[in-house]
LUMMARLO-672551 format. One line per field, with one value per residue (C-alpha): residue in three letters; chain; x, y, z. Coordinates in steps of 0.2 Angstrom, whole numbers. Example, Ala and Ser with C-alpha at 12.3 -4.5 7.8 and 13.67 -1.06 7.14 Angstrom:
2
type: ALA;SER
mol: A;A
px: 62;68
py: -22;-5
pz: 39;36
//
This chain:
522
type: MET;THR;VAL;THR;ARG;ARG;PHE;SER;ILE;ILE;ALA;VAL;LEU;VAL;LEU;THR;VAL;GLY;GLY;ALA;VAL;ALA;ALA;ALA;VAL;VAL;ARG;PRO;PHE;GLU;ASP;ALA;ASN;TRP;SER;THR;ALA;ALA;ASN;VAL;ILE;ASP;THR;GLN;VAL;ASN;ALA;ALA;LEU;ALA;LYS;GLN;GLY;VAL;SER;MET;ARG;ASN;SER;CYS;SER;ASP;ALA;VAL;PHE;ILE;ARG;ARG;VAL;TYR;LEU;ASP;ALA;ILE;GLY;THR;LEU;PRO;LEU;PRO;ARG;ASP;VAL;ASP;ALA;PHE;LEU;ARG;ASP;THR;ASN;PRO;ASN;LYS;ARG;ALA;ARG;LEU;VAL;ASP;GLU;LEU;LEU;ASP;ARG;ASP;GLU;PHE;ALA;ASP;TYR;TRP;SER;MET;LYS;TRP;CYS;ASP;VAL;LEU;ARG;VAL;LYS;SER;GLU;TYR;PRO;ILE;ASN;LEU;TRP;PRO;ASN;ALA;VAL;GLN;ALA;TYR;HIS;HIS;TRP;ILE;HIS;GLU;ALA;ILE;ARG;ASN;ASN;MET;PRO;TYR;ASP;LYS;PHE;ALA;ARG;GLU;LEU;LEU;THR;SER;SER;GLY;SER;ASN;PHE;ARG;VAL;PRO;PRO;VAL;ASN;PHE;TYR;ARG;ALA;VAL;GLN;GLY;ARG;ASP;ALA;ILE;SER;LEU;ALA;LYS;ALA;ALA;ALA;LEU;THR;PHE;MET;GLY;GLU;ARG;MET;ASP;LYS;TRP;PRO;LYS;ALA;ARG;GLN;ASP;GLY;MET;ALA;ALA;PHE;PHE;SER;LYS;VAL;ALA;TYR;LYS;LYS;THR;GLU;GLU;TRP;LYS;GLU;GLU;ILE;VAL;LEU;VAL;ASN;PRO;ASP;ALA;ASN;LYS;PRO;VAL;LYS;ALA;ALA;PHE;PRO;ASP;GLY;ALA;SER;VAL;THR;ILE;PRO;ALA;ASP;SER;ASP;PRO;ARG;LEU;ALA;PHE;ALA;ASP;TRP;LEU;ILE;SER;PRO;ARG;ASN;LYS;TRP;PHE;ALA;ARG;ASN;VAL;VAL;ASN;ARG;ILE;TRP;ALA;TRP;THR;MET;GLY;ARG;GLY;ILE;ILE;ASN;GLU;PRO;ASP;ASP;ILE;ARG;PRO;ASP;ASN;PRO;PRO;ALA;SER;PRO;GLU;THR;LEU;ALA;CYS;LEU;GLU;LYS;GLU;LEU;ILE;ASP;SER;LYS;TYR;ASP;LEU;LYS;HIS;ILE;TYR;LYS;LEU;ILE;PHE;ASN;SER;ARG;THR;TYR;GLN;GLN;SER;SER;ILE;PRO;HIS;ASP;ASP;THR;GLU;ASN;PRO;LYS;VAL;ALA;PHE;ALA;HIS;TYR;ALA;VAL;ARG;GLN;LEU;ASP;ALA;GLU;VAL;LEU;ILE;ASP;ALA;LEU;CYS;TRP;LEU;GLY;GLY;GLU;GLY;GLU;SER;TYR;SER;SER;PRO;ILE;PRO;GLU;PRO;TYR;THR;PHE;ILE;PRO;LYS;GLU;GLN;ARG;THR;ILE;ALA;LEU;ALA;ASP;ALA;SER;ILE;THR;SER;SER;PHE;LEU;THR;THR;PHE;GLY;ARG;PRO;SER;ARG;ASP;THR;GLY;LEU;VAL;SER;GLU;ARG;SER;ASN;GLN;PRO;THR;ASP;THR;GLN;ARG;MET;TYR;MET;LEU;ASN;SER;SER;ASP;VAL;GLN;LYS;ARG;ILE;GLU;ARG;SER;PRO;ARG;LEU;GLN;MET;VAL;GLY;ASN;ALA;ALA;ARG;ARG;SER;PRO;ALA;ASN;GLY;VAL;ARG;MET;ILE;TYR;LEU;THR;ILE;LEU;SER;ARG;TYR;PRO;THR;ARG;ASP;GLU;GLU;ALA;VAL;ALA;ALA;GLN;TYR;LEU;GLN;SER;GLY;GLY;LEU;THR;PRO;LYS;GLN;ALA;ALA;ALA;ASP;LEU;ALA;TRP;ALA;LEU;ILE;ASN;SER;LYS;GLU;PHE;LEU;CYS;ARG;HIS
mol: A;A;A;A;A;A;A;A;A;A;A;A;A;A;A;A;A;A;A;A;A;A;A;A;A;A;A;A;A;A;A;A;A;A;A;A;A;A;A;A;A;A;A;A;A;A;A;A;A;A;A;A;A;A;A;A;A;A;A;A;A;A;A;A;A;A;A;A;A;A;A;A;A;A;A;A;A;A;A;A;A;A;A;A;A;A;A;A;A;A;A;A;A;A;A;A;A;A;A;A;A;A;A;A;A;A;A;A;A;A;A;A;A;A;A;A;A;A;A;A;A;A;A;A;A;A;A;A;A;A;A;A;A;A;A;A;A;A;A;A;A;A;A;A;A;A;A;A;A;A;A;A;A;A;A;A;A;A;A;A;A;A;A;A;A;A;A;A;A;A;A;A;A;A;A;A;A;A;A;A;A;A;A;A;A;A;A;A;A;A;A;A;A;A;A;A;A;A;A;A;A;A;A;A;A;A;A;A;A;A;A;A;A;A;A;A;A;A;A;A;A;A;A;A;A;A;A;A;A;A;A;A;A;A;A;A;A;A;A;A;A;A;A;A;A;A;A;A;A;A;A;A;A;A;A;A;A;A;A;A;A;A;A;A;A;A;A;A;A;A;A;A;A;A;A;A;A;A;A;A;A;A;A;A;A;A;A;A;A;A;A;A;A;A;A;A;A;A;A;A;A;A;A;A;A;A;A;A;A;A;A;A;A;A;A;A;A;A;A;A;A;A;A;A;A;A;A;A;A;A;A;A;A;A;A;A;A;A;A;A;A;A;A;A;A;A;A;A;A;A;A;A;A;A;A;A;A;A;A;A;A;A;A;A;A;A;A;A;A;A;A;A;A;A;A;A;A;A;A;A;A;A;A;A;A;A;A;A;A;A;A;A;A;A;A;A;A;A;A;A;A;A;A;A;A;A;A;A;A;A;A;A;A;A;A;A;A;A;A;A;A;A;A;A;A;A;A;A;A;A;A;A;A;A;A;A;A;A;A;A;A;A;A;A;A;A;A;A;A;A;A;A;A;A;A;A;A;A;A;A;A;A;A;A;A;A;A;A;A;A;A;A;A;A;A;A;A;A;A;A;A;A;A;A;A;A;A;A;A;A;A;A;A;A;A;A;A;A;A;A;A;A;A;A;A;A;A;A;A;A;A;A;A;A;A;A;A;A;A;A;A;A
px: 51;42;32;42;60;53;48;64;75;63;64;82;84;71;69;60;61;52;51;52;71;84;89;107;109;104;114;114;95;102;118;126;126;117;123;107;106;89;77;62;50;61;61;44;43;56;47;31;39;48;30;29;43;51;66;68;78;93;95;93;108;111;105;91;88;91;76;64;68;65;50;42;48;44;39;53;65;83;96;110;122;112;114;132;136;125;134;152;149;155;149;141;126;123;105;99;107;97;82;82;87;73;59;65;62;48;43;40;26;22;20;12;-2;-9;-10;-20;-27;-34;-41;-49;-57;-51;-59;-68;-81;-96;-98;-88;-88;-77;-73;-58;-56;-58;-48;-34;-35;-38;-23;-11;-17;-13;1;9;4;14;29;30;25;8;8;-4;-17;-18;-20;-35;-45;-42;-49;-62;-69;-65;-81;-81;-77;-71;-62;-55;-53;-47;-49;-69;-67;-67;-88;-87;-80;-93;-107;-120;-122;-132;-125;-124;-113;-102;-100;-95;-80;-75;-75;-65;-53;-48;-53;-51;-67;-82;-97;-110;-104;-108;-125;-139;-136;-120;-121;-133;-122;-108;-118;-125;-109;-110;-129;-124;-115;-124;-120;-124;-120;-112;-112;-98;-99;-97;-93;-100;-100;-96;-103;-113;-132;-136;-155;-149;-150;-155;-140;-134;-134;-122;-111;-93;-87;-80;-99;-95;-113;-110;-122;-116;-123;-133;-122;-107;-103;-102;-87;-76;-80;-77;-59;-55;-59;-53;-33;-33;-18;-30;-41;-37;-43;-32;-13;-18;-24;-13;2;-9;-11;9;14;3;7;27;25;13;2;-9;-3;-22;-26;-37;-29;-47;-58;-50;-65;-63;-63;-50;-35;-19;-4;7;-2;15;24;8;7;24;22;5;18;31;20;12;29;34;20;13;29;22;41;47;36;42;59;57;49;62;77;72;78;59;58;76;74;76;58;63;53;64;56;42;33;33;14;6;-4;16;18;33;46;50;47;30;34;20;16;21;6;0;5;23;25;18;30;43;41;39;56;64;57;62;43;30;11;-2;-18;-30;-48;-61;-77;-82;-76;-65;-55;-40;-23;-10;8;18;33;23;24;9;11;9;-9;-23;-37;-45;-56;-40;-35;-31;-35;-14;-22;-38;-28;-17;-28;-26;-41;-57;-57;-75;-76;-60;-55;-40;-47;-51;-33;-28;-10;-15;-7;-19;-17;-21;-7;5;-3;-2;16;22;11;10;14;18;29;38;39;45;61;65;64;72;87;93;92;100;116;118;116;128;139;135;141;156;157;144;147;146;131;121;128;122;102;103;107;96;81;83;94;107;122;121;127;139;129;115;130;137;121;113;132;130;114;119;132;121;119;106;103;109;116;101;88;96;99;79;76;86;77;57;62;69;55;45;51;45;59;54;34;38;42;54
py: -81;-98;-104;-121;-111;-98;-110;-118;-104;-104;-121;-121;-105;-107;-95;-99;-83;-84;-102;-113;-115;-121;-107;-107;-91;-91;-81;-71;-64;-63;-56;-67;-51;-35;-18;-11;-9;-14;3;4;-6;-19;-21;-22;-33;-47;-46;-52;-66;-72;-74;-86;-94;-88;-75;-64;-72;-66;-45;-49;-44;-27;-31;-38;-22;-10;-15;-18;0;7;-2;1;21;28;13;12;1;4;9;-2;12;15;-4;-7;8;4;-13;-6;7;0;14;5;18;17;10;24;37;29;29;48;52;41;49;68;62;68;49;49;60;54;33;39;50;37;25;39;43;24;26;47;39;49;46;55;42;33;30;44;55;70;73;80;97;92;76;85;98;87;76;89;95;78;77;93;89;74;82;95;82;91;86;72;80;95;86;76;92;103;88;87;105;113;121;132;127;109;116;128;121;105;95;98;85;72;75;76;59;46;39;45;64;60;62;45;41;55;49;31;38;48;33;21;34;41;28;14;6;2;10;-5;-15;-1;-2;10;23;25;27;40;52;50;55;72;80;80;83;101;98;104;104;120;119;133;140;132;113;103;113;111;121;110;123;123;121;142;133;120;135;124;115;99;83;72;59;57;38;35;38;55;67;85;98;111;128;133;146;132;118;103;96;106;99;81;86;94;79;67;74;77;66;57;50;31;30;41;39;19;21;28;21;3;8;13;-4;-13;-4;-5;-23;-31;-34;-22;-24;-25;-34;-28;-13;-4;-16;-9;-18;-23;-45;-39;-37;-33;-45;-33;-22;-16;-13;-3;7;11;18;30;37;40;49;60;64;69;82;68;69;52;54;50;34;27;33;21;8;7;7;-5;-25;-30;-22;-28;-46;-59;-63;-81;-91;-101;-117;-128;-127;-111;-104;-93;-84;-78;-58;-51;-65;-62;-49;-53;-55;-49;-49;-27;-14;-15;3;-1;-17;-9;7;-6;-14;3;7;-8;-8;11;17;23;20;29;34;45;46;54;54;63;80;88;76;70;67;58;61;45;48;52;38;24;28;49;46;56;47;30;30;33;14;0;-18;-21;-11;-20;-36;-35;-31;-10;-1;5;19;17;12;17;1;-8;-25;-15;-19;-36;-42;-58;-69;-75;-87;-74;-63;-79;-80;-62;-60;-78;-73;-57;-49;-32;-38;-43;-30;-22;-35;-34;-15;-9;2;-6;-25;-21;-15;-29;-41;-31;-34;-55;-55;-49;-59;-72;-68;-51;-50;-63;-51;-34;-44;-48;-33;-24;-34;-42;-25;-38;-48;-67;-81;-92;-106;-93;-86;-104;-109;-93;-89;-107;-102;-90;-97;-113;-116;-109;-93;-75;-66;-55;-69;-80;-62;-59;-76;-75;-55;-65;-81;-68;-55;-71;-75;-74;-63;-49;-51;-49;-37;-49
pz: -176;-176;-160;-159;-160;-146;-135;-137;-129;-119;-112;-111;-100;-87;-72;-57;-46;-32;-33;-16;-13;1;15;7;-2;-20;-32;-42;-31;-14;-4;11;20;23;17;27;45;54;57;68;55;54;74;75;60;69;83;75;63;81;87;73;74;57;52;36;19;16;9;-9;-21;-28;-44;-39;-27;-41;-53;-37;-30;-45;-51;-34;-30;-51;-62;-72;-76;-73;-89;-91;-88;-70;-66;-71;-60;-48;-46;-46;-33;-16;-4;11;9;-12;-8;3;-9;-23;-13;-10;-27;-33;-22;-31;-49;-59;-65;-44;-44;-64;-56;-37;-46;-58;-42;-31;-45;-46;-26;-33;-47;-60;-77;-90;-95;-88;-73;-66;-80;-74;-94;-100;-94;-77;-79;-84;-68;-56;-60;-62;-47;-38;-46;-40;-22;-24;-33;-20;-5;0;18;17;33;22;4;13;21;2;-5;8;10;-7;-16;-34;-53;-57;-70;-59;-42;-46;-29;-28;-41;-27;-25;-44;-47;-36;-44;-32;-26;-11;6;10;-7;-5;15;7;-6;10;23;9;4;19;34;23;28;17;26;17;33;45;55;48;60;60;41;43;58;44;29;39;36;18;19;12;-5;-19;-38;-48;-68;-79;-97;-102;-106;-94;-80;-63;-46;-31;-17;0;-2;3;4;18;33;46;59;57;68;64;71;69;66;82;90;94;91;87;79;67;66;50;44;44;33;39;29;39;57;47;41;57;66;53;52;70;76;90;75;75;57;47;47;48;32;24;31;28;7;7;13;1;-14;-8;0;-10;3;18;37;36;19;10;13;8;21;39;51;68;63;52;62;55;52;66;74;81;66;58;75;72;56;59;76;61;49;64;70;55;50;38;25;15;7;26;25;9;15;31;20;6;17;29;28;27;9;5;10;-4;-14;-14;2;12;11;2;18;22;28;18;33;39;33;26;29;11;-2;-13;-30;-40;-58;-68;-66;-85;-85;-81;-91;-109;-104;-99;-120;-125;-118;-125;-143;-144;-147;-137;-137;-147;-136;-140;-134;-147;-136;-125;-136;-135;-146;-133;-140;-130;-137;-143;-132;-116;-102;-98;-80;-82;-91;-84;-88;-85;-99;-112;-111;-125;-126;-117;-100;-101;-104;-89;-76;-78;-66;-73;-56;-57;-36;-29;-23;-21;-29;-47;-51;-54;-57;-57;-73;-85;-98;-110;-105;-108;-123;-129;-123;-133;-147;-150;-168;-159;-145;-160;-170;-153;-152;-170;-172;-155;-157;-141;-147;-161;-153;-145;-159;-167;-148;-152;-167;-162;-145;-141;-121;-123;-133;-118;-105;-114;-117;-98;-91;-104;-99;-85;-77;-70;-78;-83;-70;-78;-84;-90;-102;-108;-110;-123;-129;-136;-142;-151;-160;-168;-183;-196;-185;-188;-174;-174;-174;-161;-151;-152;-146;-132;-129;-132;-119;-107;-110;-104;-89;-73;-68;-82;-80;-60;-47;-36
//
């Protein structure tokens, strides 16, 4: 395919998801009526928006919803047959039922393990240096905790209080996956992960009081290559004077592990940081922006966009006994989440949060998995250094990769985080010129399109019926059927002279893959 021909079809099929439009219902992205009842989240968000003189956007369409919730819940595109079945389903509760189904799928644990591994710095090589055996053990523990819906307070407590071999007691890798091993570095990791606070901005006395809880953490090597024991230092046999972040002082007896005192304080329902931090993270992950933003920069002079919404989510988490899936369900089943991504008008105030769903580019791992699924062949990943050699089966999804050290030029180009710091800012979903040129000109993308078994079937269908071929291409790539105008333009292109049906179908596929509608969650 020539660059000129490729740009010609892209120019014909201009797609403007997320662009500014009038307030009328925009087809096929919006519905005129809501099928979802408002929940406790919507009560708070609507009140916050009303104070600013705005309201929510229309409901997103069923076609937008199924693609959106698949990507946000399991990091995976829906199959065309699942989209078709969902669009035909007349059950008024079908959206809530789909949410329940997705949260029980294996991919839910795969995708959210990836998110938590970013936070917990799961990486074998420099500068974290967990090494492959520990990475696999740590990732497996995180994955099982998410799959089994371990209560979040138990999840945090196990990470903070575990001792033992980093190969055999996976949670102790929380203390291994920190660049510094001094008490202040460990305290900073704990504050960032579980409180959403950056200790560098605290007064020194407050930092020292927090660091004291980690002053007895010690490390001991074994005879097994790269194995290490995390333990309470037996030589530290004096009482520890520490101060909780809320200012309360405590003296911990010489024979006690100070981490236990900190963990008990942290996970208490009375703690103002713990629940707030994690529900704000989940909101940022699912809605594109934290109620407090950035979600790992919580401080007094960075107020929440809607304090009432944040307080509501905190209460829901505590009342559910720290059931994170309960929070996912609340968000996914809210009108706030299910509203359209199209702003009301050109003059909308960018500071007004949650008046529409936030358009943002797919995670690098999700995008390459989508391209692999379309092309019918997975990526090859391996890591010969460090030893032992790590080989990843080609059929394994990229979202299920345990180790951030196992990467590729694609993942780097599209913003996958290095997991060096645990900061949200390590991941970049901002589009770049390099990314656009790659998608437009990459021989890898071209080969995936030309060799795709799915698109070959579509090309055969287009030979028999151009209109049916167009519908199948749209359903496969964009998870929706084309509008009448899109179908007419694309069918005309498929029938244009000088191109075989296979070539014309490949052109159309390439154009849609390069559209904002494919590259973004919307």
